[in-house]
N, C-alpha and C positions, 0 to 999 in steps of 0.2 A: 627189728630184733629189741623189745621191751624190756625199757634198761628198770624200771619200778613196779615191786607189787606187798602188797601190804593186806599181810596173812593174820588172824585171830591164832593165840598157838593151838585151838582145836583147829581149824582149818588147817596147822602146818602139821599133827599129829592124819587128823585122817588125805591131808594128801603123801604123806608118809604112807598110808597103809595101802594108800591107793597104789601104790608105784615101786612099795613093796620093799620101801625103804632097807638100807645100807644098816646105817648107823643117824643119831637125829642126838645131842647136843642135847643134853640132863636142860644149860638149862632150861629152853622151848612146854619139855617137862611139867615141869616143874608149877609154870606160869597156868599151868590148865588148871577151870575151875576142877571137883573131883567129879569126871566122869565116869565113874565106878557102878553108879546108881542109876545114868540118864542118856547109858552107851547108845539106843534109841536117841532120845533126844536129840545128842549133842554129835550121831550126827544125819537126821536131819536138819539143825539147820545151819553146818559146814556145809552138805547138799546145796543149797539154796544164798546159803551167801559165798563158795565159792563158784553156780552157778552167771548170781549179780553182774561178777569180777567178769566175766571170761572166762572165766578160767577154768571154765566144768561147763562139758557141751552134751546132755543125750543121744545119738544119732536115734538110726530107724528104725534101731530095732533093742531101744529101753540100755544101750551103755551107752557107758559116759567114756568119752573125752575129751583130754588130753591138753589143751592152746597149751603150742609148739613153747611158742618164745616160758609160758613158761614150763613146760618138762624141765627149759633149757637152767633156766635160774634155780632148780629147784635137785636137780641133780647135783651139785656137791654141796650139798646140807643132808642129800642122802646119802648119796656115796664115793664122795672124796673121804678119802684113806691121810688125808690132812687137814686139821684144827686151826687156826689158830684164834688165841682172841687182845684184846688190848683193852682192861676195869679202868679205868682210873676214883678216886678216891677225893674229896677234900674239902675242907670243913665250911657248910653251908650256909655257917657267921652266924647260929639259931641251937649252939652245938654238940652239932651232928652232922654229918655229915652227906654229901651227895656221892651219888654213885653215878657211870656210865660207860659208856662205852662198847666196842664193836666187833665182830666174828666177823672169822672169814673162810669158803673152806673152797677147799681149792681141790678143780677135780678133769683131766683131760686137758689142760693149758687152760681152764674158764674158772672162774673168781667169781664167788657172792659173794656180799658181804654182808652183813645182820646187823640192825640195833633193831629192840623193844624201842619201844614210842610209847605213848594214851592210847594208836586207836592201833594196835596191834605190836605185829614182828616190820617189820622193811623191810626187803629183800628187794637184793642193789643188784645189778650186774658191774663189773666192779674191771681197769686190768693194773699192767705195770703202776705207770702215770701218776691214777687214781693212790694202791696205791700209797704211796714213797711223798703224793704234797700231801695224803692225808697224819700218813708218820710225822710230820715238820708239826703239821698242824695241830701233834701233843706237846710243841714249844710253846714261849710267850713270847714273843711281836715284839724281836732284835733280839732276842737272843747271838749275845754273843760270848758266851764263860767260857775265857780261857782254859789247860787242861792246868790240872793242882791232886797234889794227894793231901788226905787229913786224915788222923784220928777216925774210923768214926761210933768212937764214944764222943765226940761233938757237934754232931751231926746230936738233934733230942727232939721229942714229940711236940715243943714248942712249937718249933722252928719249922720242921714241915709242916707247906703244904699244896702238900700233892704226892701222891703216891701213885707210883704207875707200876698196873703187870700185866705181866707181855708170857701169852700161858704159847704154845703151841703142842699139837700131840697129834702123834701118825702111829696111826694103826697097827700094835702089835709093834712097836718100839715103848721106850720112855719117854717123857714125857720134858717139857725144858717148862724153863720155870725162871725167873728174873724178874726182879720188886727196881725203884728206879726210884728217889726221894729225890723233891724240891728239896730244895732250902732257901731262903733267899735269891730269887729266881734265877737256880745256877742248878741242873741235874748235878746229882749224882747214883754211883754202884758201890759197892760190897765187893771189897778184893780180900781175897783167901788167908793172909798178911793179917787185917786186922785193921783196914786202910778204905777210907772211898775213897773215889776215883772223882773229880771234876771233868763233865763231860761236855767237850765243843758239839758243835749243832752237829759236823763232820760225822765223830762216829755217836754220839744217840741214834744219827737217824741210821745211821751204815746198821747196831747192832740192833734195835726193832729190829727193820726191816726183814733181819737174816733173819730172827729168835722165828716173824710171825713166818717165816721163808720153811721154816723147817733145820734150820743151816750150821744151828754151835747146837753146847752141852747150854745147862741152865745156871743158876746162883745163886742166890738168895739177896735181904738182907737185914740175918734175922738182931745181926750187933748191933741197931740203931736200936732207942732207947722211946718205946712203943709205949 
């Protein structure tokens, strides 16, 4: 099975139309240009690009066939009832923030991970092992923080060097959202009693994993001085 494909947002949208997608993440739609004024050009270019990548093939009768490996990568994006994401924001050293992250789509035991790159939207076949390894990689190398509780007011914007936002939504259910603040090498999450908990590696990885799998309810980090 093909492990990875890269599509432009317009190509992804075109494939969604062709496969009669049930769902499509707004982030992919927002990345497209204005296709309403030049739909014919957009469709023609998308077909050409997809054909060059071996994803679309024309049969003898002029009909379009979709490469089976590509179809299996795309089905979780278009038909999966569980969609999750991790977004990370951190200072870029020039007074702004650098944002990056990944989305995960789950469907019939399959996981497709996506990320936005300069070349387009990268779609990659994932599994449980990849998911857990990627989550662990969100932490600094050698992370060894011990559990500790502080008051939320002790967390100030100037001391936060990363914000990690974990989201998941299942069709017909309330979305899960949780925020984590990294400060001085440790990751914290806000508790309902006004405290912030410094998380161990094991607890952070478990929480994020369960969040991406849609198995927990959410909270926020609204109390931090941002």
